C-alpha positions in Angstrom: 62.6 86.9 102.3 59.5 88.5 103.9 56.0 87.0 104.2 54.6 88.9 101.2 57.3 87.7 98.8 57.2 84.2 100.1 53.4 84.1 99.7 53.7 85.3 96.1 56.3 82.7 95.4 54.0 79.9 96.7 51.1 81.2 94.6 53.3 81.4 91.4 54.4 77.8 92.1 50.7 76.8 91.8 49.9 79.1 88.9 47.0 77.1 87.4 45.2 76.6 90.8 45.8 80.2 91.7 44.4 81.4 88.4 41.3 79.2 88.6 40.5 80.4 92.2 41.0 84.0 91.3 38.9 83.7 88.2 36.0 82.0 90.1 35.9 84.7 92.7 36.3 87.4 90.1 33.2 86.2 88.2 31.1 86.5 91.3 32.4 89.9 92.1 32.0 91.1 88.5 28.4 90.0 88.4 27.5 91.9 91.5 29.5 94.9 90.4 27.5 94.9 87.1 24.2 94.8 88.9 25.3 97.5 91.4 26.5 99.9 88.8 23.5 99.3 86.4 20.8 99.6 89.0 22.3 102.6 90.7 22.5 104.5 87.5 19.1 103.5 86.3 17.5 104.5 89.5 19.4 107.8 89.5 18.6 108.5 85.9 14.9 107.6 86.2 14.6 109.6 89.4 16.2 112.6 87.7 13.8 112.3 84.6 10.7 112.1 86.9 11.6 114.9 89.3 9.0 117.6 89.6 6.3 115.5 87.9 3.7 114.5 90.4 1.2 113.0 88.0 0.7 112.2 84.3 -2.6 112.4 82.6 -2.9 110.2 79.5 -5.2 108.1 77.5 -6.9 105.1 79.1 -4.7 102.0 79.2 -1.8 100.8 81.2 -0.6 103.4 83.8 2.9 102.1 83.6 2.8 102.5 79.8 1.7 106.1 80.2 4.7 106.8 82.5 7.2 105.0 80.3 6.1 106.8 77.2 5.5 110.3 78.6 8.4 110.7 81.1 11.1 108.2 80.0 10.1 107.9 76.3 10.7 104.2 76.4 7.3 102.9 75.2 4.5 103.7 72.8 1.8 106.0 74.1 -1.6 104.6 75.0 -3.3 107.1 72.7 -4.2 110.7 72.6 -6.3 112.9 74.9 -8.5 115.9 74.1 -6.7 119.2 74.4 -9.8 120.8 75.9 -9.9 118.4 78.8 -6.1 118.9 79.4 -6.6 122.6 79.5 -9.4 122.2 82.1 -7.0 120.1 84.3 -4.3 122.8 83.9 -6.8 125.4 85.4 -7.6 123.3 88.4 -6.9 125.0 91.7 -4.8 122.1 93.0 -2.5 122.2 90.0 0.6 124.4 90.1 2.0 123.7 86.6 1.3 121.5 83.6 3.4 120.7 80.5 1.6 119.2 77.5 3.3 116.6 75.3 2.4 115.6 71.7 4.1 112.3 70.6 3.9 109.9 67.7 6.8 110.7 65.3 10.5 110.1 65.4 13.8 110.8 63.5 16.2 108.0 63.1 14.8 106.4 66.2 14.9 109.5 68.3 11.5 110.7 69.6 10.0 114.0 68.2 8.2 115.7 71.1 5.8 118.5 70.7 5.7 120.6 73.8 6.5 124.2 75.1 9.7 125.8 76.4 8.7 124.9 80.0 9.7 121.3 79.2 13.3 122.4 78.5 13.3 124.6 81.6 11.9 121.8 83.7 15.1 119.8 83.2 17.4 122.8 83.3 18.2 122.5 79.6 20.1 125.3 77.9 21.1 125.8 74.3 24.7 125.1 73.6 24.2 126.6 70.1 21.3 128.5 68.6 18.1 129.2 70.4 14.8 127.6 71.3 12.0 127.2 68.7 9.8 130.2 68.1 7.5 129.1 65.3 6.1 125.9 63.8 8.6 123.4 62.1 11.5 124.8 64.1 13.2 122.2 66.4 15.8 122.0 69.1 17.7 118.8 69.4 19.3 117.1 72.3 23.1 116.6 72.7 23.0 112.9 71.9 20.8 113.4 68.8 23.2 116.0 67.5 26.3 113.8 68.1 24.8 110.6 66.7 23.2 112.2 63.6 25.7 114.9 62.9 23.1 117.7 63.0 23.7 121.3 63.9 22.0 124.7 63.7 20.6 125.2 60.2 20.2 121.6 59.3 16.9 120.2 58.0 15.3 116.8 58.3 12.0 115.0 58.0 10.3 112.9 60.7 8.9 109.5 60.3 5.5 108.2 61.6 5.8 106.1 64.7 8.6 105.8 67.3 10.8 103.4 65.3 12.8 104.2 62.2 10.6 102.1 60.0 7.6 104.4 59.6 6.7 106.4 56.5 8.4 109.8 56.3 6.6 113.1 56.3 8.6 114.3 53.3 6.3 117.3 52.7 6.9 118.7 56.2 10.6 119.2 56.9 11.9 120.5 60.2 14.7 123.0 60.7 17.1 122.8 63.6 17.4 126.2 65.3 19.2 125.0 68.5 21.3 122.3 70.0 20.9 121.7 73.8 23.9 121.3 76.0 24.3 117.8 77.6 22.1 117.6 80.7 22.2 114.0 81.8 18.4 113.8 81.4 15.9 112.6 78.9 16.4 115.9 76.9 19.7 114.5 75.5 17.9 112.0 73.3 14.9 114.0 72.1 13.9 116.2 69.2 11.8 119.1 70.6 9.4 121.3 68.8 6.2 123.2 69.4 2.9 121.2 69.6 1.7 123.2 66.6 4.4 121.5 64.5 3.1 118.1 65.4 -0.5 119.1 64.5 0.7 120.7 61.3 2.6 117.6 60.2 -0.2 115.3 60.8 -2.9 117.6 59.3 -0.8 117.9 56.2 -0.1 114.2 56.1 -3.9 113.5 56.2 -4.5 116.2 53.7 -7.1 117.9 55.9 -7.6 121.0 57.9 -10.6 119.7 59.9 -8.9 120.7 63.2 -8.0 124.2 62.1 -10.3 125.7 64.7 -8.6 123.9 67.5 -11.8 122.4 68.9 -10.8 118.8 68.2 -7.1 119.1 68.8 -5.4 116.3 70.8 -2.2 115.9 72.7 -0.6 112.7 74.1 -0.1 113.4 77.7 0.0 116.1 80.4 2.7 116.4 83.0 1.3 117.8 86.2 2.9 119.4 89.3 0.7 119.7 92.4 0.1 123.0 94.1 -0.6 121.4 97.4 0.1 118.0 99.0 -3.6 117.4 99.3 -3.7 117.1 95.5 -2.0 113.7 95.7 -5.2 112.3 97.3 -7.7 114.1 95.1 -6.3 114.8 91.6 -5.9 111.2 90.4 -9.6 110.4 91.3 -10.8 113.7 89.9 -9.1 113.0 86.5 -10.2 109.3 86.4 -13.8 110.1 87.2 -14.4 113.4 85.4 -12.6 113.0 82.0 -11.7 110.5 79.3 -8.2 110.5 80.6 -6.5 108.3 83.3 -4.0 109.5 85.9 -0.7 107.7 86.4 1.7 108.4 89.3 5.4 108.3 88.4 6.5 107.5 91.9 4.1 104.6 92.2 4.7 103.1 88.7 8.4 103.5 88.9 8.5 101.7 92.3 6.4 99.0 90.8 8.7 98.7 87.8 11.8 98.3 90.0 10.0 95.8 92.1 9.4 93.7 88.9 13.0 94.2 87.7 14.2 93.5 91.3 13.1 89.8 91.1 15.5 89.2 88.2 18.2 91.2 89.9 17.8 89.2 93.1 18.2 86.0 91.2 21.4 87.2 89.5 22.7 88.6 92.8 22.0 85.2 94.4 23.9 83.4 91.6 26.8 85.8 92.1 26.9 85.1 95.9 26.9 81.3 95.1 29.9 81.9 92.9 31.7 83.8 95.7 30.9 81.1 98.2 32.1 78.5 95.8 35.3 80.5 95.3 35.7 80.5 99.1 35.3 76.7 99.2 37.8 76.3 96.4 40.3 78.6 98.2 39.9 76.5 101.3 40.6 73.3 99.4 43.6 74.8 97.6 45.1 76.2 100.7 44.5 73.0 102.7 46.1 70.9 100.0 49.0 73.3 99.8 49.5 73.0 103.5 49.8 69.2 103.2 52.4 69.6 100.5 54.4 72.1 102.4 54.4 70.6 105.9 58.1 69.8 105.7 58.9 73.3 104.4 57.0 74.9 107.2 58.8 72.7 109.7 62.1 73.7 108.3 61.1 77.4 108.7 60.3 76.7 112.3 63.8 75.3 112.9 65.3 78.4 111.2 63.5 80.6 113.7 60.1 81.3 112.3 57.5 81.3 115.1 54.1 79.6 114.9 52.4 83.0 114.5 54.5 83.7 111.5 53.5 80.5 109.8 49.8 81.2 110.6 50.2 84.7 109.1 51.8 83.2 106.0 48.7 81.1 105.3 46.3 83.9 106.1 48.2 86.2 103.8 47.9 83.7 100.9 44.2 83.6 101.4 44.0 87.4 101.5 46.1 87.8 98.4 44.0 85.3 96.4 40.8 87.1 97.5 42.3 90.5 96.8 43.4 89.6 93.3 40.0 88.1 92.7 38.2 91.2 94.0 40.3 93.6 91.9 39.9 91.5 88.8 36.2 91.2 89.4 35.8 94.9 89.8 37.7 95.5 86.6 35.5 93.0 84.8 32.3 94.4 86.3 33.2 98.0 85.2 34.2 96.7 81.7 31.0 94.8 81.3 28.9 97.8 82.4 30.7 100.0 79.9 29.9 97.4 77.1 26.3 97.3 78.2 26.2 101.1 78.1 27.4 101.2 74.5 24.8 98.6 73.6 22.0 100.6 75.3 23.2 103.8 73.7 23.2 102.2 70.2 19.6 101.1 70.9 18.9 104.8 71.9 17.8 103.7 75.4 18.8 104.9 78.9 22.5 104.6 78.9 24.8 103.5 81.7 28.6 103.7 82.0 31.3 101.7 83.7 33.3 104.8 84.3 31.8 105.5 87.7 32.0 104.2 91.2 29.4 103.4 93.9 30.1 103.2 97.6 28.7 99.6 97.8 31.8 98.4 95.9 33.9 98.9 99.1 31.6 96.5 100.9 32.0 94.1 98.0 35.8 94.2 98.4 35.4 93.6 102.1 33.2 90.6 101.5 35.7 89.1 99.1 38.6 89.6 101.6 36.5 88.1 104.4 35.9 85.0 102.2 39.6 84.7 101.7 40.3 85.0 105.4 37.6 82.6 106.4 38.8 80.1 103.8 42.4 80.2 105.1 41.6 80.1 108.9 41.7 76.3 109.2 44.9 75.8 107.1 46.5 78.7 109.1 45.6 77.1 112.4 47.1 73.8 111.3 50.2 75.6 110.2 50.3 77.2 113.6 50.2 73.8 115.3 52.8 72.2 113.1 54.7 69.5 115.0 58.3 70.1 114.0 59.9 66.9 115.3 57.2 64.6 113.9 57.1 66.4 110.5 60.9 66.3 110.0 61.0 62.6 111.1 58.5 61.7 108.4 60.5 63.7 105.8 
């Protein structure tokens, strides 16, 4: 019988103790795996959604709220800004490109965004069916919207006021779907896109007025800005804040601030998981040490049958590695499963989704940490096994 088979036999003989030790370690590994996968995907997704946007001009209020509403579409807008002022910013010599956004309505919880085709091109979106909108009240829907709502080219629907599904419907202003975007892994997947004129038309009809028909008082919600020169980063925010009724919000700064806030909670959970792993290591040590006391006679017999001290030491170390290995593998499986469940929950809430069907390099370090805990926990029992006094142990029986 080789060492591996013998170690498994000893672990099976103490099934309850083995299961508890493996489960304790697995819970710690699963918690850290969940955090690793979730934070990695959120950072990657938010970075992808914010790429190419150097600044956002929006209504006065919380800069973070401006970023969350205009880039990630996760919050309510701070208000509207004058179209005329936005057009003046777009003509500034330090601005390379701007994309206007008009928000405020939704369909079944999915945001309706008034913009221009540059917004689709910015994220590399391409129609999987149909075409982009060409006139008011035509829409292009994201892949997730089409899948969740069963809409396709030619379908019609009416939007609701507000970003939730509880607002009053604009029943007299139906939209027609003229295109469905291919999945892009960006914010486009969960948006309904149309021209800004459609948003104006819906709200003018809803109010029963054409007071803005001349365009002088038209408003949009936000303006996405790309700099023409690195010097703009130092000058444009101040220029917008001081020379208009708008405020400038930096996606890079606000996103970093958001993750620093989230990071406090993540660090607490990570610390809790590490405590679980260390507790599992202590539990492994106690289990292996007690098992050594119970098996001194068996180990002494193995010595008389030709097993050397190093082999007995290797046996105890192997048991610790096996327990840690089983715990790490179970923890990884649990972590990926929990991440997948979280992803389904976020998807149902129409938020930024995550998946457990991915892998991050840090998980290899996590496996290494778990195995190191198993080895450290088994070192003292292994050393005592190595120093087993054959004659004394057999005499005691």
